[in-house]
Structures are given as C-alpha cells and as structure tokens.
C-alpha positions as CSV (number, residue, x, y, z in Angstrom):
1,M,0.0,0.0,0.0
2,K,2.9,2.3,0.7
3,K,4.3,1.7,-2.7
4,Q,1.0,2.5,-4.3
5,K,0.8,5.8,-2.5
6,L,4.4,6.6,-3.4
7,F,3.8,5.7,-7.0
8,L,0.6,7.9,-7.2
9,F,2.5,10.7,-5.4
10,L,5.4,10.6,-7.9
11,I,3.0,10.5,-10.9
12,F,1.0,13.5,-9.5
13,L,4.3,15.3,-8.9
14,F,5.3,14.7,-12.5
15,L,2.0,16.1,-13.7
16,V,2.4,19.1,-11.6
17,L,5.8,19.8,-13.0
18,K,4.6,19.2,-16.6
19,S,1.6,21.5,-16.1
20,F,3.7,24.3,-14.6
21,S,6.1,24.0,-17.5
22,Q,3.2,25.0,-19.7
23,G,2.2,27.9,-17.5
24,F,-0.7,26.5,-15.4
25,L,-1.7,23.7,-13.1
26,I,-5.1,22.1,-12.4
27,T,-5.2,20.8,-8.8
28,Q,-6.4,17.3,-8.0
29,P,-10.3,17.4,-8.2
30,R,-12.2,17.1,-5.0
31,L,-15.4,15.1,-5.6
32,R,-18.5,14.7,-3.6
33,F,-21.6,12.7,-4.4
34,D,-24.7,13.0,-2.2
35,G,-26.7,10.3,-3.8
36,D,-28.4,12.8,-6.1
37,Q,-25.8,15.2,-7.4
38,L,-22.1,14.9,-8.2
39,F,-20.0,18.0,-7.2
40,I,-16.5,18.4,-8.7
41,F,-14.3,21.1,-7.0
42,Y,-11.0,22.1,-8.5
43,D,-8.5,25.0,-8.7
44,I,-6.7,26.4,-11.8
45,I,-3.4,27.9,-10.8
46,S,-1.9,30.0,-13.6
47,R,1.0,32.4,-14.0
48,N,-1.4,34.9,-15.6
49,P,-4.6,35.4,-13.6
50,A,-6.3,36.6,-16.8
51,D,-5.9,33.2,-18.5
52,Q,-9.0,31.4,-19.7
53,F,-9.6,27.7,-20.2
54,Y,-11.8,25.2,-21.9
55,V,-12.8,22.7,-19.2
56,W,-14.7,19.4,-19.8
57,V,-15.4,16.2,-17.9
58,E,-15.3,12.6,-19.1
59,M,-16.9,9.7,-17.2
60,K,-17.0,6.0,-17.7
61,K,-18.1,2.9,-15.9
62,T,-15.6,0.2,-14.7
63,N,-16.5,-1.9,-17.7
64,G,-15.3,0.9,-20.0
65,E,-18.8,2.1,-21.0
66,I,-18.8,5.9,-21.6
67,I,-21.2,8.0,-19.6
68,E,-22.7,10.9,-21.6
69,A,-22.9,13.6,-19.0
70,K,-24.5,16.5,-20.9
71,N,-26.2,18.5,-18.2
72,L,-23.1,19.8,-16.5
73,T,-23.3,23.3,-14.9
74,G,-20.9,25.6,-13.2
75,N,-17.3,26.2,-14.1
76,V,-17.3,24.0,-17.2
77,G,-17.1,24.6,-20.9
78,D,-15.8,27.7,-22.6
79,Y,-13.7,30.5,-21.1
80,V,-13.4,29.3,-17.5
81,K,-11.1,31.7,-15.6
82,A,-8.1,30.8,-13.6
83,G,-8.8,30.7,-9.9
84,N,-9.7,28.7,-6.8
85,N,-12.9,26.9,-5.8
86,N,-14.2,26.2,-9.2
87,K,-17.3,24.0,-9.1
88,I,-19.0,21.7,-11.5
89,T,-22.4,20.1,-10.7
90,W,-24.0,17.1,-12.4
91,I,-27.4,15.5,-11.7
92,P,-27.3,12.1,-13.3
93,K,-31.1,11.6,-13.6
94,E,-31.3,14.8,-15.8
95,D,-29.4,12.8,-18.4
96,S,-31.5,9.7,-17.7
97,I,-28.6,8.0,-16.0
98,Y,-29.0,6.0,-12.9
99,L,-25.8,5.1,-11.2
100,D,-25.6,1.6,-9.8
101,D,-21.9,1.0,-10.4
102,E,-18.5,2.5,-9.7
103,I,-17.6,5.2,-12.2
104,F,-14.4,7.0,-13.1
105,V,-14.2,10.8,-13.6
106,E,-11.6,12.7,-15.5
107,L,-11.4,16.4,-15.4
108,K,-9.7,17.9,-18.5
109,A,-8.7,21.5,-19.3
110,E,-6.9,23.3,-22.1
111,K,-5.7,26.9,-22.0
112,Y,-6.9,29.3,-24.6
113,V,-3.9,30.9,-26.4
114,K,-4.1,34.2,-28.3
115,S,-3.4,33.8,-32.0
116,F,-0.8,36.6,-31.9
117,K,0.9,39.0,-29.5
118,K,-0.6,42.4,-30.2
119,G,2.3,44.4,-28.8
120,S,4.8,42.6,-31.0
121,M,2.6,43.0,-34.1
122,M,2.3,46.8,-33.4
123,L,6.0,47.1,-33.0
124,L,6.6,45.3,-36.3
125,S,4.1,47.5,-38.0
126,T,5.8,50.6,-36.5
127,V,9.1,49.5,-37.9
128,F,7.7,48.4,-41.3
129,P,4.0,49.2,-42.0
130,G,2.0,46.1,-43.0
131,L,4.4,43.6,-41.6
132,G,2.3,43.0,-38.4
133,Q,-0.9,42.6,-40.5
134,T,0.9,40.2,-42.8
135,I,1.7,37.9,-39.9
136,I,-1.8,38.2,-38.4
137,S,-3.4,37.4,-41.7
138,K,-1.0,34.5,-42.2
139,G,0.8,35.7,-45.3
140,K,-1.4,38.2,-47.1
141,P,0.7,40.8,-48.7
142,W,0.0,43.7,-46.3
143,W,3.8,44.3,-46.3
144,L,3.2,46.2,-49.6
145,T,1.8,49.0,-47.3
146,G,5.3,49.4,-46.0
147,I,6.7,50.0,-49.5
148,V,4.0,52.6,-50.1
149,A,4.7,54.3,-46.8
150,Y,8.5,54.4,-47.3
151,G,8.1,55.3,-51.0
152,T,5.9,58.3,-50.3
153,L,8.2,59.5,-47.4
154,A,11.2,59.1,-49.7
155,G,9.4,61.1,-52.4
156,G,8.6,63.8,-49.9
157,Y,12.2,64.0,-48.8
158,L,13.5,64.3,-52.4
159,Y,10.9,67.1,-53.2
160,H,12.0,68.9,-50.0
161,Q,15.7,68.7,-51.0
162,N,14.7,70.1,-54.4
163,Y,12.7,72.8,-52.7
164,L,15.8,73.9,-50.7
165,K,17.9,74.1,-53.8
166,S,15.3,76.1,-55.7
167,Y,14.8,78.4,-52.7
168,D,18.5,79.1,-52.5
169,S,18.5,79.9,-56.3
170,Y,15.4,82.1,-55.7
171,K,17.2,84.1,-53.0
172,I,20.1,85.0,-55.2
173,E,18.3,85.5,-58.5
174,E,18.1,89.1,-59.6
175,D,16.0,88.8,-62.7
176,P,12.4,89.5,-61.7
177,V,10.9,87.1,-64.3
178,K,13.2,84.2,-63.3
179,R,12.8,85.0,-59.7
180,E,9.0,84.7,-60.0
181,E,9.4,81.4,-61.9
182,L,11.7,80.1,-59.1
183,F,9.3,81.2,-56.5
184,Q,6.5,79.3,-58.2
185,E,8.8,76.3,-58.5
186,T,9.6,76.3,-54.8
187,Q,6.0,76.5,-53.8
188,R,5.1,73.6,-56.1
189,Q,8.0,71.5,-54.7
190,L,7.1,72.4,-51.1
191,N,3.5,71.4,-51.7
192,Y,4.5,68.1,-53.3
193,S,6.9,67.5,-50.4
194,A,4.2,68.1,-47.8
195,A,1.7,66.0,-49.6
196,F,4.0,63.0,-49.9
197,I,5.2,63.3,-46.3
198,Y,1.7,63.6,-44.8
199,S,0.5,60.8,-47.0
200,G,3.3,58.5,-45.9
201,A,2.8,59.4,-42.2
202,A,-1.0,58.8,-42.5
203,V,-0.5,55.4,-44.1
204,W,2.0,54.6,-41.3
205,A,-0.3,55.8,-38.5
206,I,-3.4,54.1,-39.9
207,N,-1.6,50.8,-40.3
208,V,-0.5,50.8,-36.6
209,F,-4.0,51.8,-35.5
210,W,-5.4,49.0,-37.7
211,V,-3.3,46.4,-35.9
212,A,-4.2,48.0,-32.5
213,V,-8.0,47.5,-33.1
214,T,-7.7,44.1,-34.8
215,P,-9.6,41.6,-32.5
216,N,-7.2,38.9,-31.1
217,R,-8.9,35.6,-31.4
218,Y,-7.8,32.4,-29.8
219,K,-6.0,29.6,-31.5
220,L,-7.8,26.3,-32.1
221,L,-7.6,24.1,-29.0
222,Q,-4.8,21.6,-29.2
223,H,-2.8,21.3,-26.0
224,V,-4.6,19.0,-23.6
225,N,-3.5,18.8,-19.9
226,L,-4.9,16.2,-17.5
227,S,-4.6,15.7,-13.8
228,L,-4.7,12.8,-11.4
229,N,-8.4,12.1,-10.9
230,P,-10.2,10.4,-8.0
231,S,-13.4,8.5,-8.4
232,P,-16.4,10.0,-6.5
233,F,-17.0,6.7,-4.8
234,R,-15.0,4.5,-2.5
235,Y,-14.1,0.8,-2.5
236,D,-13.5,-0.7,0.9
237,G,-13.0,2.8,2.3
238,T,-10.2,3.5,-0.2
239,P,-10.5,6.3,-2.8
240,L,-10.2,4.9,-6.4
241,L,-7.9,6.9,-8.7
242,T,-7.7,7.2,-12.5
243,L,-4.8,8.5,-14.4
244,K,-4.5,9.6,-18.0
245,V,-1.9,11.8,-19.6
246,N,-1.9,13.3,-23.1
247,F,1.0,15.3,-24.4
C-alpha cells in the first residue's frame, strides 16, 4: 500500500511539473456525491490570472462504457477563468442516467492561447507598416503597405531637397521674371513634399492603428493537460484513482 501511495504521489508530482512548464496547473479534483448530485471542485493555478480555459469532464463505468454527461453546470465549458474553488455540478437523472456501479471521472482542461501578441505586431508595423498585418493574416501581402509608406516618405524627402535648392536659387536670383518662376517652383516643390510626407505618415499611423484595433482571437484548442483524478465513490474505504496523460 505504501508503494502504491508513493507511485501515485510521484505520478502526480510529474503532472504538476509538466503543467507548470506550460504555465498553469489544475489541482487534483475534490469530488462529492450526495446520492443525487455529483460535485466536482477544483482549482486552476496560472501564472497569468487573466488566462481562460476550456474545461470538460469525461466519465465511464468500470466496464469501459462511456457515460454521456451532458447537463453539467458551473465552471465548465468555454472561457473558465483561472482561480480557486471552481465547481461543476451534475445531476445524473437529468441525463436519464441512474448510477448503480463504480464510475471513473476525468477532469480535463486546455488553455486558450491568443493567435498573436498584439504588442509585438504593433512594434513590427511601427518598424515596417503592414508587416504585423501580414503575420496576423498568415501571409497576405499587407507588407506592400510598407513599400507605399517608405516610398511616399522618400518622395517627400526628395521634393523637399529640391525645394531647398530652388529656394537658394530664388534668393540670389536678380532677374524678376526668373525670380518669379523660381518662387512658383519652390511653392510647387514644397506642396508636393508636404503631400508626400503627410500621406506616408498617414499610411503609417493608420496601419499601426489598424493592428491595435484588430480583435485577437484564440487559436484552435490543441494542448490537452490532464490531472490525477479520484473516483467519486470508495471501494472498501479507499478512494479509487484514475490517471491519463496526453501530451
């Protein structure tokens, strides 16, 4: 009996370390059955209290027959928050199930993971407009926005340099006709320079803002983490345990 307890303790410790390596831990469920309702109490300990999880329960009889527990209520299903004293309630008769045998209960949970890190995507779009959106959209050529933004800014810079040269020529020109022509040229170049620079800046700012307001959806669920699970009943005064691990 001591070896069995030691084995279970080592397995549970392994699961704890494995869960913490992925950023969260589901504590061993605490089960209570009053003859009419099954109560499952558990805690989700996470490095980030804002994490959310998909939680579900699987049950089967000792002969392997699966129990379809559909009418579960409480902290189960989508977007369960991390925290203590989570509770799931199941009334077997509501699913037309009448328990007359030992059953095994497994509590399963998976953390929702954001599809992208918004801060990183905003930084990328700040460095090169469209790059963040390209990653978010999984390869769509939003990076062309960066070429447009850099191109218009470069055009604005070149026009401004030409404006400075024309203005220097305007200041030293003594012929009234040529002086007027140079003045008109400087105004045209200055207007073009401002138009290009403002357009490039607008494209840049709009792109970063676009990334900022893009809703961050969750990835498809795929990383299942299970814990050591006790049966809600006892056999000769000893709690029965089930163990299943998926990686």
